[in-house]
GUPASE-156214 format. One line per 5 residues: number of its first residue (from 1); their letters; for each residue x, y, z of C-alpha. Coordinates in pm, 1 decimal. Example, Ala and Ser with C-alpha at 12.3 -4.5 7.8 and 13.67 -1.06 7.14 Angstrom:
<atoms>
1 = as = 1230.0 -450.0 780.0; 1367.0 -106.0 714.0 $
</atoms>
This chain:
<atoms>
1 = xxxxx = 7777.3 10080.6 8733.7; 7649.2 10434.0 8673.2; 7527.6 10691.6 8921.8; 7366.1 11030.8 8847.8; 7447.1 11319.2 9080.8 $
6 = xxxxx = 7417.3 11695.4 9124.0; 7473.7 11902.2 8809.6; 7452.4 11592.3 8589.5; 7755.4 11418.7 8735.3; 7784.1 11063.1 8603.1 $
11 = xxxxx = 8011.1 10816.8 8784.8; 8135.9 10515.2 8591.0; 8410.5 10260.4 8622.8; 8739.9 10390.4 8492.9; 8985.4 10227.6 8255.7 $
16 = xxxxx = 9364.0 10260.0 8256.9; 9325.5 10509.9 7972.6; 9123.3 10736.0 8203.8; 9382.5 10736.7 8478.7; 9664.5 10963.8 8351.1 $
21 = xxxxx = 9440.2 11264.8 8416.0; 9382.2 11146.8 8772.5; 9755.1 11089.1 8822.5; 9806.9 11450.1 8716.7; 9558.1 11569.8 8979.1 $
26 = xxxxx = 9741.3 11366.2 9244.3; 10070.5 11523.1 9138.2; 9915.0 11868.7 9172.0; 9818.8 11776.4 9530.6; 10181.4 11690.8 9609.8 $
31 = xxxxx = 10118.8 11316.7 9639.3; 10415.5 11233.1 9414.1; 10254.6 10942.1 9225.0; 10481.3 10682.4 9069.4; 10538.4 10729.4 8698.8 $
36 = xxxxx = 10431.3 10377.0 8603.4; 10193.5 10273.3 8883.6; 9868.7 10245.7 8689.9; 9910.4 9901.6 8533.7; 10001.4 9740.4 8867.1 $
41 = xxxxx = 9710.2 9908.4 9046.0; 9460.4 9790.0 8786.4; 9609.8 9439.3 8786.5; 9472.9 9365.8 9134.9; 9113.3 9473.0 9068.3 $
46 = xxxxx = 9040.0 9633.2 8729.4; 8680.9 9706.6 8837.5; 8786.8 9908.5 9142.9; 8851.2 10247.1 8979.9; 8588.6 10515.7 8927.0 $
51 = xxxxx = 8567.9 10854.1 8761.7; 8291.3 11115.7 8775.5; 8220.6 11329.8 8471.0; 8016.5 11639.7 8396.9; 7939.5 11687.6 8026.8 $
56 = xxxxx = 8195.1 11418.3 7954.6; 8479.0 11591.8 8139.3; 8637.4 11417.3 8441.5; 8577.3 11606.7 8765.3; 8618.1 11341.5 9039.5 $
61 = xxxxx = 8786.5 11008.6 9101.5; 8833.2 10734.6 9357.0; 8951.3 10374.0 9379.8; 8812.8 10097.3 9598.0; 9028.2 9796.8 9519.1 $
66 = xxxxx = 8911.1 9460.1 9649.2; 9174.1 9228.2 9799.0; 8997.2 8897.4 9841.5; 8663.4 8839.2 10012.0; 8719.7 9037.7 10332.0 $
71 = xxxxx = 8924.3 9349.5 10258.2; 8931.0 9647.7 10023.3; 9147.3 9957.7 10008.0; 9031.2 10306.7 9917.7; 9254.8 10562.6 9747.1 $
76 = xxxxx = 9277.0 10832.0 9482.1; 8987.3 11027.0 9635.5; 9005.3 11349.5 9436.4; 8781.8 11625.6 9306.5; 8900.3 11884.8 9059.8 $
81 = xxxxx = 8976.1 12198.7 9266.7; 8747.4 12430.7 9073.1; 8446.1 12203.9 9129.2; 8482.0 12116.6 9497.2; 8198.2 12174.9 9741.9 $
86 = xxxxx = 7926.7 12076.2 9494.4; 7860.2 11717.9 9606.3; 8062.3 11550.0 9332.6; 8305.8 11389.5 9575.5; 8037.6 11242.2 9801.8 $
91 = xxxxx = 7845.3 11092.5 9510.4; 8162.1 10939.8 9367.0; 8252.5 10807.5 9713.8; 7914.4 10637.5 9765.0; 7919.4 10479.3 9421.0 $
96 = xxxxx = 8268.8 10337.8 9465.9; 8218.2 10210.1 9821.4; 7936.2 9989.3 9699.8; 8201.8 9794.0 9510.7; 8352.4 9682.1 9842.8 $
101 = xxxxx = 8029.9 9515.0 9955.3; 8064.5 9393.0 10314.8; 8443.0 9402.1 10316.3; 8640.2 9599.7 10572.3; 8780.4 9903.2 10391.3 $
106 = xxxxx = 9115.3 10063.0 10467.1; 9260.4 10394.2 10358.7; 9550.0 10631.9 10423.2; 9377.1 10965.1 10477.3; 9526.4 11309.7 10446.2 $
111 = xxxxx = 9479.9 11530.8 10750.5; 9216.7 11752.9 10587.3; 8983.0 11458.7 10522.9; 9020.4 11255.6 10841.5; 8713.0 11399.7 11015.7 $
116 = xxxxx = 8503.6 11322.0 10708.8; 8634.9 10964.9 10707.6; 8540.3 10923.2 11074.1; 8186.6 11031.4 10990.8; 8179.2 10755.0 10729.4 $
121 = xxxxx = 8270.9 10488.3 10984.8; 8650.1 10481.4 10954.2; 8853.8 10455.5 11274.8; 9219.8 10543.6 11326.4; 9465.4 10253.2 11341.3 $
126 = xxxxx = 9793.1 10447.5 11326.8; 9959.0 10738.6 11152.5; 10213.8 10728.5 10872.6; 10475.9 10992.7 10793.1; 10636.8 11049.1 10456.2 $
131 = xxxxx = 11010.4 11092.9 10500.8; 11217.4 11254.1 10226.2; 11592.6 11278.5 10194.9; 11893.5 11251.4 9968.8; 12013.6 10900.0 9895.9 $
136 = xxxxx = 12369.1 10827.2 10001.1; 12628.7 10623.7 9820.6; 12708.4 10286.0 9975.1; 13057.4 10142.5 9985.6; 12939.7 9786.3 9931.6 $
141 = xxxxx = 12600.1 9624.5 9888.7; 12508.1 9444.8 10212.7; 12540.8 9068.7 10221.5; 12236.9 8866.9 10124.3; 12076.6 9139.3 9911.5 $
146 = xxxxx = 12023.2 9087.3 9538.8; 11776.6 9181.9 9264.3; 11449.9 8991.0 9269.4; 11423.9 8720.9 9003.6; 11128.1 8555.9 8836.5 $
151 = xxxxx = 11194.4 8249.0 9050.4; 11141.6 8460.5 9363.4; 10781.7 8553.3 9282.2; 10614.0 8282.8 9491.3; 10830.5 8354.2 9796.1 $
156 = xxxxx = 10787.9 8731.5 9766.5; 10411.1 8698.1 9723.1; 10389.9 8478.2 10032.3; 10606.0 8722.2 10230.0; 10390.6 9015.2 10117.7 $
161 = xxxxx = 10078.5 8832.6 10235.9; 10224.7 8790.9 10584.5; 10280.7 9168.0 10604.4; 9942.1 9283.6 10472.1; 9575.3 9264.5 10577.1 $
166 = xxxxx = 9497.8 9064.8 10261.1; 9660.7 8870.4 9979.3; 9736.9 9069.8 9664.1; 9917.9 8832.8 9425.8; 9827.8 9005.5 9099.6 $
171 = xxxxx = 9948.0 9339.3 9229.9; 10276.5 9196.6 9359.4; 10350.4 9021.2 9030.0; 10296.5 9345.8 8841.7; 10478.0 9563.4 9098.3 $
176 = xxxxx = 10796.8 9359.4 9079.1; 10813.0 9374.7 8699.6; 10682.0 9722.7 8616.7; 10932.3 9907.9 8395.2; 11143.3 10141.9 8607.9 $
181 = xxxxx = 11076.0 9951.2 8931.1; 11382.3 9800.7 9099.2; 11296.6 9516.0 9334.5; 11547.0 9367.0 9579.8; 11524.1 9070.9 9814.9 $
186 = xxxxx = 11730.6 8966.5 10115.4; 11802.1 8602.3 10190.0; 11941.0 8416.0 10485.9; 12043.0 8097.0 10314.5; 11729.8 7968.5 10141.8 $
191 = xxxxx = 11492.7 8182.4 10350.2; 11358.6 8519.1 10236.0; 11399.3 8778.4 10513.8; 11260.6 9083.6 10334.9; 11201.4 9267.6 10011.0 $
196 = xxxxx = 11177.6 9624.3 9888.0; 11105.3 9821.3 9573.1; 11222.6 10164.1 9457.4; 11054.3 10339.2 9167.5; 11052.8 10678.8 8995.1 $
201 = xxxxx = 10788.3 10925.0 9113.2; 10669.6 11257.4 8980.8; 10885.5 11457.0 9225.7; 11123.2 11207.6 9388.3; 11207.7 10840.4 9381.2 $
206 = xxxxx = 10982.5 10637.9 9610.9; 11056.0 10329.7 9819.3; 10766.2 10095.8 9885.7; 10726.9 9845.3 10019.6; 11010.7 9793.5 10262.8 $
211 = xxxxx = 10917.5 9471.7 10441.9; 11175.0 9288.0 10653.3; 11211.4 9042.7 10939.8; 11442.4 9265.8 11143.0; 11584.3 9617.4 11154.3 $
216 = xxxxx = 11912.5 9473.9 11023.1; 11733.7 9323.6 10721.2; 11548.7 9651.2 10660.5; 11870.0 9853.8 10683.9; 12044.2 9622.8 10437.0 $
221 = xxxxx = 11760.3 9657.6 10185.9; 11728.6 10034.1 10237.4; 12103.4 10078.5 10185.2; 12097.2 9875.6 9866.0; 11780.3 10040.7 9731.5 $
226 = xxxxx = 11925.3 10389.4 9776.6; 12282.6 10308.8 9671.6; 12216.9 10336.1 9298.2; 12018.2 10656.7 9356.4; 12297.1 10839.6 9539.5 $
231 = xxxxx = 12244.1 11214.3 9519.7; 11875.8 11183.5 9427.1; 11579.9 11270.4 9649.2; 11394.8 10966.4 9781.4; 11064.2 10936.9 9970.7 $
236 = xxxxx = 10937.7 10655.1 10191.8; 10614.9 10628.8 10394.3; 10685.8 10491.2 10742.7; 10419.1 10387.7 10998.1; 10465.4 10567.7 11329.1 $
241 = xxxxx = 10430.6 10230.0 11497.3; 10758.8 10122.2 11336.8; 11003.4 10287.5 11572.3; 11285.7 10095.9 11404.5; 11168.9 10221.5 11064.2 $
246 = xxxxx = 11158.6 10581.9 11183.2; 11505.3 10543.0 11336.5; 11638.4 10394.7 11011.6; 11529.3 10683.1 10790.6; 11625.0 10947.3 11044.6 $
251 = xxxxx = 11974.0 10796.8 11065.0; 11989.0 10832.3 10684.8; 11912.4 11203.2 10718.6; 11554.2 11183.3 10596.6; 11298.4 11427.2 10740.9 $
256 = xxxxx = 10915.8 11405.6 10762.0; 10724.1 11607.4 10502.4; 10357.5 11520.4 10571.2; 10145.3 11259.6 10745.6; 9842.2 11044.6 10677.0 $
261 = xxxxx = 9622.1 10824.8 10894.9; 9565.9 10454.5 10831.3; 9198.6 10400.7 10904.5; 8966.3 10100.9 10880.4; 8590.8 10050.0 10883.2 $
266 = xxxxx = 8622.3 9724.8 11077.2; 8858.8 9446.8 11179.6; 9139.3 9324.1 10957.1; 9320.4 8994.4 10972.2; 9631.1 8961.6 11184.3 $
271 = xxxxx = 9947.5 9045.2 10994.7; 10310.1 9115.4 11075.5; 10296.6 9491.8 11128.9; 10639.8 9476.2 11288.0; 10785.4 9381.5 10949.3 $
276 = xxxxx = 10644.8 9692.6 10778.2; 10928.5 9945.6 10769.3; 10781.8 10123.0 10467.2; 10427.6 10119.5 10325.2; 10390.1 9999.2 9965.9 $
281 = xxxxx = 10177.1 10292.6 9849.4; 9926.9 10529.6 10008.1; 9696.3 10459.8 9714.7; 9672.1 10080.2 9743.6; 9795.6 10004.2 10093.6 $
</atoms>
């Protein structure tokens, strides 16, 4: 897919080799991208990433990653600062959105872009706040929490599907095994009651997702995820609708640093929003 635009902008599908430059732009915006996210992002939908170039140089980017037949998620919407206001972003946006077809599209929009998203048919579902704080040492790891194993993949993938607007098995499989990612699960006997992942980011460690049946399960996972990072700065994105999630991170001494808006272009399937104590990523939902 190729699209011409003002000043000879050409938008094409991106490859993983194209993405380190885009990750650098995101870091410059303060988004704190994970250090090893790219492979897992591309695993879900390798055709869902786009870059715009002028004279061969990247100037814009976006992802529209399809999750099944009914849902897609938009992220990484960026234009190089020195070339903003010239129509490059809009052309890249239109080209990428075509990849979603008739699917409902979701995104987590920064405050500065939310009015533009509304004009494109996105409606607010809820807001999310990024909380940042220093991880504390834990005396003991809570009962029922252990590292995720290969044998847990089917159960974790099924649990993830219950918590999300769409299934994303390829992403989950990659996310759990990406180098540097530490994935934990909590069990009540033979039943999975939650899982979480902590990974290194550009500026701080990042937790995501933090999905759990109850506040007690979430607290146990959060305590275990942060225990080995004691003294380090950690960030987690918490939906405002999760009052228990906000209470959990505030009790840990974390403070909000910025907010985004979860927005959709249409309906999404029912899912267990009450189990979402921390969003997986703002880039892929």
